[in-house]
C-alpha positions as a Markdown table, in Angstrom:
| # | Residue | x | y | z |
|---|---|---|---|---|
| 1 | Met | 0.1 | 0.0 | 0.0 |
| 2 | Ser | 2.0 | 3.5 | -1.3 |
| 3 | Leu | -1.1 | 5.9 | 0.0 |
| 4 | Asn | -0.1 | 8.3 | -1.8 |
| 5 | Thr | -3.9 | 9.3 | -2.5 |
| 6 | Phe | -6.0 | 11.1 | 0.1 |
| 7 | Gly | -9.5 | 11.9 | -0.5 |
| 8 | His | -12.8 | 10.4 | -0.3 |
| 9 | Leu | -14.8 | 11.1 | -3.7 |
| 10 | Phe | -12.5 | 14.3 | -5.2 |
| 11 | Arg | -9.3 | 11.7 | -5.0 |
| 12 | Val | -5.5 | 12.8 | -5.5 |
| 13 | Thr | -3.0 | 11.2 | -6.5 |
| 14 | Thr | 0.6 | 12.5 | -6.3 |
| 15 | Trp | 3.7 | 11.3 | -8.1 |
| 16 | Gly | 7.2 | 12.7 | -8.9 |
| 17 | Glu | 10.7 | 13.5 | -7.0 |
| 18 | Ser | 12.1 | 16.3 | -6.5 |
| 19 | His | 15.0 | 15.7 | -8.8 |
| 20 | Gly | 13.2 | 13.3 | -11.5 |
| 21 | Pro | 11.8 | 14.4 | -14.8 |
| 22 | Ala | 8.9 | 15.7 | -13.7 |
| 23 | Leu | 6.2 | 15.4 | -11.3 |
| 24 | Gly | 2.3 | 15.7 | -10.8 |
| 25 | Ala | -1.2 | 14.8 | -10.0 |
| 26 | Thr | -3.5 | 11.6 | -11.0 |
| 27 | Val | -7.4 | 14.1 | -10.1 |
| 28 | Asp | -10.2 | 11.7 | -10.3 |
| 29 | Gly | -13.4 | 12.6 | -9.3 |
| 30 | Cys | -13.9 | 15.6 | -10.4 |
| 31 | Pro | -17.4 | 16.6 | -11.7 |
| 32 | Pro | -17.8 | 17.2 | -15.6 |
| 33 | Gly | -19.0 | 20.2 | -17.3 |
| 34 | Val | -16.0 | 22.6 | -15.4 |
| 35 | Pro | -14.6 | 25.3 | -16.7 |
| 36 | Ile | -10.9 | 25.0 | -16.6 |
| 37 | Asp | -7.4 | 25.2 | -18.9 |
| 38 | Glu | -3.8 | 25.1 | -18.4 |
| 39 | Ala | -3.9 | 29.0 | -17.4 |
| 40 | Ala | -6.5 | 28.6 | -14.9 |
| 41 | Leu | -4.1 | 26.4 | -12.4 |
| 42 | Gln | -0.9 | 28.0 | -13.5 |
| 43 | Gln | -2.0 | 30.9 | -11.7 |
| 44 | Trp | -2.1 | 29.1 | -8.0 |
| 45 | Leu | 1.3 | 27.5 | -9.1 |
| 46 | Asp | 2.7 | 30.6 | -10.3 |
| 47 | Leu | 2.1 | 31.8 | -6.2 |
| 48 | Arg | 3.8 | 28.8 | -4.6 |
| 49 | Lys | 7.2 | 28.5 | -7.3 |
| 50 | Pro | 10.7 | 29.4 | -6.0 |
| 51 | Gly | 13.2 | 31.9 | -7.0 |
| 52 | Gln | 10.5 | 35.1 | -6.7 |
| 53 | Asn | 12.2 | 36.7 | -4.0 |
| 54 | Lys | 14.9 | 36.8 | -1.8 |
| 55 | Tyr | 13.4 | 34.9 | 1.0 |
| 56 | Thr | 13.2 | 32.1 | -0.5 |
| 57 | Thr | 15.0 | 29.5 | -2.5 |
| 58 | Gln | 16.4 | 30.3 | -6.0 |
| 59 | Arg | 15.7 | 27.5 | -7.5 |
| 60 | Arg | 14.9 | 28.3 | -10.8 |
| 61 | Glu | 11.0 | 26.4 | -11.9 |
| 62 | Pro | 8.6 | 28.1 | -14.1 |
| 63 | Asp | 6.1 | 25.0 | -12.5 |
| 64 | Ala | 4.7 | 25.2 | -15.6 |
| 65 | Val | 1.5 | 22.5 | -15.7 |
| 66 | Lys | 0.0 | 19.9 | -18.3 |
| 67 | Ile | -3.2 | 18.9 | -18.7 |
| 68 | Leu | -2.7 | 15.5 | -20.1 |
| 69 | Ser | -6.5 | 13.9 | -20.2 |
| 70 | Gly | -9.9 | 14.3 | -18.6 |
| 71 | Val | -10.5 | 17.9 | -20.1 |
| 72 | Phe | -12.1 | 18.6 | -23.8 |
| 73 | Glu | -13.2 | 21.9 | -25.3 |
| 74 | Gly | -12.3 | 23.5 | -22.2 |
| 75 | Gln | -14.4 | 21.5 | -19.5 |
| 76 | Thr | -13.4 | 18.8 | -17.5 |
| 77 | Thr | -14.9 | 15.6 | -18.5 |
| 78 | Gly | -15.6 | 13.3 | -14.9 |
| 79 | Thr | -13.0 | 11.1 | -16.2 |
| 80 | Pro | -9.3 | 11.2 | -14.4 |
| 81 | Val | -7.7 | 14.6 | -15.2 |
| 82 | Gln | -3.9 | 14.0 | -15.3 |
| 83 | Leu | -1.6 | 16.8 | -14.3 |
| 84 | Met | 2.4 | 17.1 | -15.1 |
| 85 | Ile | 4.8 | 19.6 | -14.0 |
| 86 | Glu | 8.1 | 19.4 | -15.3 |
| 87 | Asn | 11.5 | 19.9 | -13.6 |
| 88 | Thr | 14.1 | 21.9 | -15.6 |
| 89 | Asp | 16.6 | 23.3 | -12.3 |
| 90 | Gln | 17.8 | 20.2 | -11.2 |
| 91 | Arg | 21.6 | 20.8 | -9.8 |
| 92 | Ser | 21.5 | 17.1 | -8.4 |
| 93 | Lys | 25.1 | 17.5 | -7.8 |
| 94 | Asp | 24.8 | 19.7 | -5.3 |
| 95 | Tyr | 23.9 | 16.8 | -2.9 |
| 96 | Ser | 26.2 | 14.4 | -3.6 |
| 97 | Glu | 28.5 | 14.9 | -0.5 |
| 98 | Ile | 25.7 | 13.7 | 1.4 |
| 99 | Ala | 24.8 | 10.7 | -0.2 |
| 100 | Ala | 25.8 | 8.4 | 2.3 |
| 101 | Lys | 25.1 | 11.0 | 4.8 |
| 102 | Phe | 21.6 | 11.8 | 7.4 |
| 103 | Arg | 20.4 | 15.3 | 7.7 |
| 104 | Pro | 19.1 | 16.1 | 10.6 |
| 105 | Gly | 16.0 | 17.1 | 11.1 |
| 106 | His | 14.9 | 15.9 | 7.7 |
| 107 | Ala | 13.6 | 12.6 | 6.5 |
| 108 | Asp | 16.9 | 11.1 | 5.2 |
| 109 | Ile | 17.1 | 8.7 | 8.0 |
| 110 | Thr | 13.8 | 7.1 | 8.6 |
| 111 | Tyr | 13.4 | 6.8 | 4.7 |
| 112 | Phe | 16.4 | 5.1 | 5.2 |
| 113 | Gln | 15.6 | 2.7 | 7.6 |
| 114 | Lys | 12.0 | 2.0 | 6.0 |
| 115 | Tyr | 13.1 | 1.4 | 2.6 |
| 116 | Gly | 16.8 | 0.8 | 2.8 |
| 117 | Leu | 17.4 | 3.3 | 0.2 |
| 118 | Arg | 16.6 | 7.1 | -0.1 |
| 119 | Asp | 17.5 | 10.0 | -3.5 |
| 120 | Phe | 19.5 | 11.7 | -1.4 |
| 121 | Arg | 18.8 | 14.2 | -4.4 |
| 122 | Gly | 17.0 | 17.1 | -2.3 |
| 123 | Gly | 15.4 | 14.2 | -0.6 |
| 124 | Gly | 12.8 | 12.9 | -3.6 |
| 125 | Arg | 9.2 | 12.6 | -2.1 |
| 126 | Ser | 10.1 | 14.4 | 1.0 |
| 127 | Ser | 10.9 | 17.3 | -0.6 |
| 128 | Ala | 8.6 | 20.2 | -0.4 |
| 129 | Arg | 8.8 | 20.3 | -4.3 |
| 130 | Glu | 5.8 | 17.5 | -4.1 |
| 131 | Thr | 3.5 | 20.1 | -3.0 |
| 132 | Ala | 3.6 | 21.8 | -6.6 |
| 133 | Ala | 1.1 | 18.7 | -7.8 |
| 134 | Arg | -0.9 | 19.3 | -4.8 |
| 135 | Val | -1.4 | 23.3 | -5.5 |
| 136 | Ala | -2.0 | 22.5 | -9.1 |
| 137 | Ala | -4.7 | 19.9 | -8.1 |
| 138 | Gly | -6.4 | 22.9 | -5.8 |
| 139 | Gly | -6.6 | 25.0 | -8.4 |
| 140 | Leu | -8.8 | 22.1 | -10.4 |
| 141 | Ala | -10.8 | 21.9 | -7.1 |
| 142 | Arg | -11.1 | 25.6 | -6.9 |
| 143 | Ala | -12.9 | 25.8 | -10.1 |
| 144 | Ala | -15.3 | 23.2 | -9.4 |
| 145 | Leu | -16.4 | 25.0 | -6.2 |
| 146 | Ala | -16.4 | 28.0 | -8.2 |
| 147 | Glu | -19.0 | 26.3 | -10.1 |
| 148 | Leu | -20.9 | 24.7 | -6.8 |
| 149 | Ala | -20.2 | 26.7 | -4.4 |
| 150 | Pro | -19.5 | 30.1 | -6.1 |
| 151 | Gly | -19.4 | 32.9 | -2.7 |
| 152 | Leu | -16.7 | 30.3 | -1.5 |
| 153 | Gln | -13.4 | 32.2 | -1.0 |
| 154 | Ile | -10.3 | 30.5 | 0.3 |
| 155 | Thr | -7.5 | 32.8 | 1.8 |
| 156 | Gly | -4.3 | 31.8 | 3.9 |
| 157 | Tyr | -1.8 | 33.8 | 5.4 |
| 158 | Met | 1.4 | 34.0 | 8.1 |
| 159 | Val | 0.3 | 34.7 | 11.2 |
| 160 | Gln | 3.9 | 34.5 | 13.0 |
| 161 | Met | 7.3 | 33.9 | 12.0 |
| 162 | Gly | 9.6 | 32.1 | 14.8 |
| 163 | Ala | 8.9 | 33.9 | 17.5 |
| 164 | Gln | 7.2 | 37.2 | 16.1 |
| 165 | Ala | 3.7 | 36.7 | 15.7 |
| 166 | Ile | 1.4 | 39.4 | 14.2 |
| 167 | Asp | -1.0 | 42.1 | 15.8 |
| 168 | Arg | -4.9 | 40.9 | 15.1 |
| 169 | Ser | -6.1 | 44.7 | 15.9 |
| 170 | Arg | -4.0 | 45.6 | 12.9 |
| 171 | Phe | -5.3 | 42.4 | 10.4 |
| 172 | Asp | -5.9 | 43.6 | 7.0 |
| 173 | Trp | -7.1 | 41.1 | 4.4 |
| 174 | Glu | -5.5 | 43.6 | 1.2 |
| 175 | Glu | -2.4 | 43.8 | 3.0 |
| 176 | Ile | -1.7 | 39.4 | 2.5 |
| 177 | Ala | -1.1 | 40.2 | -1.0 |
| 178 | Arg | 1.2 | 43.1 | -1.0 |
| 179 | Asn | 4.2 | 41.6 | 1.1 |
| 180 | Pro | 6.1 | 38.3 | 0.5 |
| 181 | Phe | 5.2 | 37.0 | 3.8 |
| 182 | Trp | 1.3 | 36.8 | 3.0 |
| 183 | Cys | 1.3 | 38.8 | 5.8 |
| 184 | Pro | -2.2 | 40.5 | 7.5 |
| 185 | Asp | -0.2 | 43.0 | 9.7 |
| 186 | Ala | 2.0 | 45.4 | 7.3 |
| 187 | Asp | 4.4 | 46.7 | 10.4 |
| 188 | Ala | 4.7 | 42.2 | 11.0 |
| 189 | Ala | 6.1 | 42.3 | 7.9 |
| 190 | Glu | 8.5 | 44.9 | 8.0 |
| 191 | Gly | 10.3 | 43.5 | 10.8 |
| 192 | Trp | 10.0 | 40.1 | 9.3 |
| 193 | Ala | 12.0 | 41.2 | 6.3 |
| 194 | Asp | 15.0 | 42.3 | 8.5 |
| 195 | Tyr | 14.9 | 39.4 | 10.5 |
| 196 | Leu | 14.5 | 36.4 | 7.6 |
| 197 | Asp | 17.2 | 38.4 | 5.7 |
| 198 | Gly | 19.7 | 38.2 | 8.9 |
| 199 | Leu | 19.1 | 34.7 | 9.5 |
| 200 | Arg | 19.7 | 33.8 | 5.6 |
| 201 | Lys | 22.5 | 35.7 | 5.6 |
| 202 | Ser | 23.9 | 33.9 | 8.5 |
| 203 | Gly | 22.7 | 30.1 | 6.8 |
| 204 | Asp | 20.8 | 29.2 | 9.3 |
| 205 | Ser | 16.6 | 28.8 | 9.1 |
| 206 | Val | 13.1 | 29.4 | 11.1 |
| 207 | Gly | 9.2 | 28.0 | 11.7 |
| 208 | Ala | 6.3 | 30.1 | 10.7 |
| 209 | Val | 3.1 | 29.5 | 11.6 |
| 210 | Ile | -0.1 | 29.8 | 8.4 |
| 211 | Glu | -3.8 | 30.4 | 9.3 |
| 212 | Val | -5.6 | 29.4 | 5.8 |
| 213 | Thr | -9.7 | 31.0 | 6.3 |
| 214 | Ala | -12.8 | 29.5 | 4.4 |
| 215 | Arg | -15.3 | 32.3 | 4.1 |
| 216 | Gly | -18.7 | 31.5 | 2.2 |
| 217 | Val | -18.6 | 27.4 | 3.4 |
| 218 | Pro | -22.2 | 26.5 | 3.5 |
| 219 | Ala | -23.3 | 24.4 | 6.9 |
| 220 | Gly | -23.5 | 20.8 | 7.0 |
| 221 | Leu | -20.4 | 19.5 | 5.4 |
| 222 | Gly | -18.8 | 16.9 | 7.3 |
| 223 | Ala | -20.2 | 13.9 | 8.9 |
| 224 | Pro | -19.7 | 12.9 | 12.7 |
| 225 | Ile | -17.1 | 10.6 | 14.4 |
| 226 | Tyr | -15.0 | 9.4 | 11.1 |
| 227 | Gly | -16.1 | 11.6 | 8.6 |
| 228 | Lys | -15.8 | 14.9 | 10.6 |
| 229 | Leu | -14.7 | 17.6 | 8.3 |
| 230 | Asp | -12.0 | 19.5 | 11.0 |
| 231 | Thr | -9.8 | 15.5 | 10.9 |
| 232 | Asp | -10.1 | 15.6 | 7.0 |
| 233 | Leu | -8.8 | 18.6 | 7.3 |
| 234 | Ala | -6.4 | 18.1 | 10.0 |
| 235 | Ala | -4.8 | 15.0 | 8.3 |
| 236 | Ala | -4.6 | 17.0 | 5.0 |
| 237 | Met | -2.4 | 20.0 | 6.5 |
| 238 | Met | -0.1 | 17.5 | 8.5 |
| 239 | Ser | 0.6 | 15.7 | 5.1 |
| 240 | Ile | 1.9 | 18.7 | 4.3 |
| 241 | Asn | 6.1 | 18.8 | 3.9 |
| 242 | Ala | 7.3 | 20.5 | 7.0 |
| 243 | Val | 4.1 | 20.3 | 9.1 |
| 244 | Lys | 4.5 | 19.7 | 12.9 |
| 245 | Ala | 0.9 | 21.1 | 14.8 |
| 246 | Val | -2.0 | 21.7 | 13.1 |
| 247 | Glu | -5.4 | 23.7 | 15.4 |
| 248 | Ile | -9.0 | 24.5 | 14.2 |
| 249 | Gly | -10.5 | 27.6 | 15.6 |
| 250 | Glu | -9.4 | 28.5 | 18.8 |
| 251 | Gly | -7.1 | 25.4 | 18.7 |
| 252 | Met | -5.0 | 24.8 | 21.5 |
| 253 | Ala | -5.9 | 28.1 | 23.1 |
| 254 | Ala | -9.4 | 26.7 | 24.0 |
| 255 | Ala | -8.2 | 24.3 | 27.0 |
| 256 | Thr | -7.1 | 28.0 | 28.3 |
| 257 | Leu | -10.9 | 28.8 | 28.3 |
| 258 | Thr | -13.9 | 28.5 | 30.4 |
| 259 | Gly | -17.2 | 27.3 | 28.4 |
| 260 | Ser | -18.8 | 30.2 | 29.0 |
| 261 | Glu | -16.1 | 31.8 | 27.2 |
| 262 | Asn | -16.0 | 29.0 | 24.7 |
| 263 | Ala | -19.5 | 28.4 | 23.6 |
| 264 | Asp | -20.2 | 30.4 | 20.6 |
| 265 | Glu | -23.5 | 32.1 | 21.4 |
| 266 | Ile | -26.1 | 32.0 | 18.9 |
| 267 | Thr | -28.7 | 34.8 | 18.2 |
| 268 | Met | -31.6 | 34.7 | 15.1 |
| 269 | Gly | -30.3 | 36.9 | 12.3 |
| 270 | Pro | -32.5 | 37.8 | 9.5 |
| 271 | Asp | -31.3 | 34.8 | 6.8 |
| 272 | Gly | -30.8 | 32.7 | 9.9 |
| 273 | Pro | -28.3 | 31.8 | 12.6 |
| 274 | Val | -25.6 | 34.3 | 13.8 |
| 275 | Tyr | -23.4 | 33.4 | 16.3 |
| 276 | Ser | -21.3 | 35.9 | 18.6 |
| 277 | Ser | -17.6 | 34.5 | 18.6 |
| 278 | Asn | -16.0 | 31.8 | 15.9 |
| 279 | His | -14.2 | 29.7 | 19.1 |
| 280 | Ala | -14.7 | 26.5 | 17.3 |
| 281 | Gly | -13.2 | 27.7 | 14.0 |
| 282 | Gly | -16.4 | 27.1 | 11.8 |
| 283 | Ile | -16.9 | 23.5 | 12.4 |
| 284 | Leu | -19.2 | 21.5 | 15.6 |
| 285 | Gly | -19.2 | 18.0 | 15.7 |
| 286 | Gly | -17.2 | 17.7 | 12.9 |
| 287 | Ile | -19.6 | 19.3 | 10.3 |
| 288 | Ser | -19.9 | 23.0 | 9.3 |
| 289 | Thr | -21.9 | 25.9 | 10.5 |
| 290 | Gly | -21.8 | 27.6 | 8.5 |
| 291 | Gln | -19.0 | 30.2 | 9.7 |
| 292 | Asp | -15.8 | 30.7 | 8.4 |
| 293 | Val | -13.3 | 27.5 | 8.7 |
| 294 | Val | -10.0 | 28.8 | 10.2 |
| 295 | Val | -7.6 | 25.8 | 10.0 |
| 296 | Arg | -3.6 | 26.7 | 11.9 |
| 297 | Phe | -0.6 | 24.8 | 11.2 |
| 298 | Ala | 2.8 | 25.4 | 12.2 |
| 299 | Val | 6.0 | 24.3 | 10.1 |
| 300 | Lys | 9.1 | 23.9 | 11.3 |
| 301 | Pro | 12.3 | 25.5 | 10.4 |
| 302 | Thr | 13.9 | 24.1 | 7.0 |
| 303 | Ser | 16.3 | 20.8 | 7.8 |
| 304 | Ser | 18.6 | 22.0 | 5.0 |
| 305 | Ile | 21.4 | 24.6 | 6.2 |
| 306 | Leu | 25.2 | 25.9 | 6.0 |
| 307 | Thr | 24.9 | 25.7 | 9.7 |
| 308 | Pro | 27.3 | 22.4 | 10.7 |
| 309 | Arg | 25.6 | 20.1 | 12.3 |
| 310 | Arg | 26.4 | 16.3 | 13.8 |
| 311 | Thr | 25.0 | 13.5 | 11.8 |
| 312 | Val | 26.2 | 9.5 | 11.2 |
| 313 | Thr | 26.7 | 8.2 | 8.2 |
| 314 | Val | 25.0 | 4.7 | 6.4 |
| 315 | Arg | 28.2 | 3.2 | 8.0 |
| 316 | Gly | 27.1 | 4.2 | 11.6 |
| 317 | Glu | 30.1 | 6.6 | 12.3 |
| 318 | Glu | 30.0 | 10.3 | 13.2 |
| 319 | Thr | 30.5 | 12.9 | 11.0 |
| 320 | Glu | 29.5 | 16.2 | 10.9 |
| 321 | Ile | 27.2 | 17.8 | 8.0 |
| 322 | Val | 26.2 | 21.1 | 6.0 |
| 323 | Thr | 23.4 | 21.0 | 3.8 |
| 324 | Lys | 24.9 | 22.9 | 0.2 |
| 325 | Gly | 22.3 | 23.8 | -2.2 |
| 326 | Arg | 19.1 | 26.1 | -2.7 |
| 327 | His | 16.7 | 25.8 | 0.7 |
| 328 | Asp | 14.1 | 28.2 | 1.8 |
| 329 | Pro | 15.0 | 30.0 | 4.9 |
| 330 | Cys | 11.2 | 30.4 | 5.9 |
| 331 | Val | 9.4 | 27.0 | 4.2 |
| 332 | Gly | 6.2 | 28.6 | 5.5 |
| 333 | Ile | 6.6 | 31.0 | 2.8 |
| 334 | Arg | 5.6 | 29.1 | -0.2 |
| 335 | Ala | 3.8 | 26.5 | 2.2 |
| 336 | Val | 0.6 | 29.1 | 2.3 |
| 337 | Pro | -0.8 | 28.1 | -0.9 |
| 338 | Val | -0.2 | 24.7 | -0.7 |
| 339 | Gly | -2.2 | 25.1 | 2.3 |
| 340 | Glu | -5.2 | 26.6 | 0.7 |
| 341 | Ala | -4.5 | 24.0 | -2.3 |
| 342 | Met | -5.3 | 21.4 | 0.8 |
| 343 | Met | -8.2 | 23.5 | 2.4 |
| 344 | Ala | -9.5 | 23.6 | -1.4 |
| 345 | Cys | -9.3 | 20.0 | -2.1 |
| 346 | Val | -11.1 | 19.0 | 1.2 |
| 347 | Ile | -13.8 | 21.3 | 1.3 |
| 348 | Leu | -14.7 | 20.0 | -2.3 |
| 349 | Asp | -14.5 | 16.3 | -1.5 |
| 350 | His | -17.1 | 17.0 | 1.6 |
| 351 | Leu | -19.3 | 19.0 | -0.8 |
| 352 | Leu | -19.6 | 15.8 | -3.1 |
| 353 | Leu | -19.7 | 13.2 | -0.4 |
| 354 | His | -22.8 | 15.8 | 1.3 |
| 355 | Arg | -24.8 | 16.0 | -2.0 |
| 356 | Gly | -24.3 | 12.7 | -2.7 |
| 357 | Gln | -25.9 | 11.8 | 0.6 |
| 358 | Ile | -28.4 | 14.4 | 1.4 |
| 359 | Gly | -28.5 | 16.5 | -1.4 |
| 360 | Ala | -29.9 | 20.1 | 0.7 |
| 361 | Asn | -29.7 | 20.7 | 4.1 |
| 362 | Arg | -32.7 | 18.5 | 5.4 |
| 363 | Gly | -32.8 | 20.6 | 8.7 |
| 364 | His | -34.2 | 24.2 | 8.4 |
| 365 | Ile | -34.1 | 27.2 | 11.5 |
| 366 | Gly | -36.7 | 30.0 | 12.0 |
C-alpha cells in the first residue's frame, strides 16, 4: 500500500520526485463540466513557485503545468485529470557530498530505515517540491468550487514567523498580497523582512505558523465521528511537508478558556442563525456551521542549512554535515498556497459527499 492518495470522492494521487524529470497529480472524481484550462491552474502555481524573491529558494522552476487527460474543449469530462509539471532546474550535484550522510531534522534517516534506500538528490518524495502537484490539484478543486459554491473564498496567510506573531488588531485582508510573507499585518511584515534577511545570510532558517480561512462555506459539510470535516482538514494540513502541528479555530488555546468563554452564543438573524464568536473555527461535531472555517498549522524550520550539524553516515560513523544547495530560509512562506490548495481539496470532497448523501440540507431553522 503506497498511500500517495487522499480524498474520498475527489481523490488526488501525487507522483514524482524533487530531482526526477517531472512530478504531478492524478485527480479522479472531479465533476464533469467544470471550466478549466492550464492558465487557470497556472495562476495558483505561480504563487508557490520558487525563486520569486530573496526570501525563498533560488531554484528557478517555471512550474508550468500541463493537462494530459480529463479535459475536452475547456471542460472537465468526469474522467481522471492528469496534471504534469516538468522539473527543469535540478542541480543534483549539490547533494553528492551527503549521499552517505543523514541530514538532521530531515526524513533522510527514516526513509532509509524504512525502505533501505533513499533519493539523496533533494529528498525525493520527502521534498517540499512535491507540493507543487497539490497546488495544481487545488486549482482544479477551486474551479469546481466556483461552480458548486460560488460564494466560497479561501485565503491563506502567515500569522507568525519564529517567535514573532502578528498583531490581530492590525489584521488587513488587503495587505496579504502586498508583501512577500502573505502577512495581514504590514508592521509585522516589515520586521520579518529584516529578521529573515539576517537568518538567510547566516545560513540558518526559521519556522512559521500559517492560517487558512475559508469564507462562505455552507453549513452541513462533514459527518459525525469518523467523517468529520475537521478530521480530514487536520490530516490534509499535517500531510504537508514540514508541518508539525494543526489547530482548528481556537485550537490549543481552547484549553485555557472556560465553557462560558468558549461557547459561541447563537442568536437569530434575518438569514438564519448568527454566532457571537468563532472559537469553534466554523465546525461543530465535525460538521460546518456556515461560519468561516479556520485552520492553523505550524511549519518547522528548513532542515537543509549551511550551519554545521552533527550526524551519522549509513555505516554508523559519526560525522558533521553542511547542506549545500538552494533552500528556503523560511519554508512557511511557500506553504501558504499549499495550505489553500489542501483546504480547497478537502472542502470540495466534503461538498460532493454531502450532495451524494443528503443533497440539500434537511434541517431548516426559523
